[in-house]
C-alpha positions, 0 to 999 in steps of 0.5 A: 835540779842543781848542785850546790858548792858549800865550802870554806877556804878553797877556790870555789870557782875552780870547783865550779868549773869542774863540776860544770864540765862533768854535769853540763846539764845541771846548774852548779851553784855556790853558797853566799850567792843567790840560788833557788834552795828548793831546786838544790838536790845535791851538796858538795861540802867542804867545812860549810858554816854551821847551819847553812844547809838547812832549808833544802827541801829536796836534798837527796845527798851530801858529798864530802869533797875530802876523805873525812867526814867529821866536819859535817857532823860538827854541824848540829843543824845538818839535814838528814840526808844521805852522807857520802864519803870519797873513796878514791884509789889514788888517795888510798895509794898515796896514804900507803906510800906515806905509811911504808915510807915512814915505817921503813925510815923507822926500821932502817933508823934513817932519823938516826943517821940524819942527826949523825950527818949533821954532826959529821959522825960516823958510828961503825954500828950497822945492826938492822933488824929485818922487816919481819922482826918489826910489829906494826899495828894498824888502828883503822881497817877501812880502805886505807888501813887494809891497803896500808896493811897489804903493802907493808906485808909485802915489805915483810912487816909483822902486821896486825889490825885494830878496829872498833868492830870485828873484821875478818881479813885474809891472812891479817891478825885482827883485834877489835873493840876495848877488849882487843886493845890491850893485846893489840898494842902489846904486840905493836912496835910501830902503831899506825893511826888511820882512823876516823874522827867520831866521839868514841875515837877523840883523844884516843892517842893519849898516855894511857894508850901509848903506855900499852905499846910494846916494850920488847921490840927490835927497834929499842921502843915503840913508835907512832904514825899518825895520819888519821885525824888530829883530833884522835891525839893529845899532843901533851901526852904524846910530848910526855911520852917522848920526853919519858921514853914511853914512846921513841919517836913520832911521825904526825901529819895531823894536828889538834890545830891546823895549820900547827901553831909556830910555837908548838914544842912539836916543831922542834922536838928531836924525836918528832917528824912534822908534815903538814897534813899532806900524806894523801892528798886527792886530785881535785879532778879525781874528787869531782869525777867521782862525786859526779859519777854518784850523782848520775847513778842517783839520777838513773835510779841506782843506790848511792855507794860509800854511804856513811853511817850517822850512828857511827860517824864513818 
């Protein structure tokens, strides 16, 4: 049996070396090179060409090499094997760092002071609301959202969460489904999106959603942080909301098209912070180690962990 590496735009030989060191008894084969398709029991994929995983009769599991799995479901010929996503404590910690950083930037008005510094402008206005006066709403209450919520609460923020289905989390006010969205948005000064991309969530961050955010908060208007998936947002609607004052600022780590085109108005908009999809970068060695451990579990007859529900897309 063998492990097939099916990826584009990554250094495949580096990945082959990592997996070979972790699974020395197992042949590591690469898409695009000759290999016995009947021998492939496992696939590690990142944006493989659509249809390239057909004809693997003994496939037992597909592993995503990234946190997201939406690229897998974009392949309408994807085999019906179980899919496992990466749940990496290091990635989770890095995402929480990003979320806490940018919530604090908005809380402490750092963007405003950056603009003042560029103008050599000293304004003697030192009013700062406390974190407890700021309501943060997290869309997506998986591993990433729950960890970010815990750490924001340590900083003192008033945190609530929203998910597609109800979740009972210790001490965290939670909303769910379409019925809970309106109330969730109405109590949110900083909206943090950590949702997966599914047919139901594509384009969710649009003018209708943004118009439902709180207008009575201590920050003078609502802010958006999207570190989930670029397909969640309608960038034209975000720009329109910023220009209309419906939204006061936005921090975007993900985009409809990546890399973000050089002519995108998001680059130069004074109320937008752009980061290059690096909010949470897992170490390749950590990802390879997690997948190798999953392979060994399956080989020992133990159940696969972090299995994706195809009906939900995550």
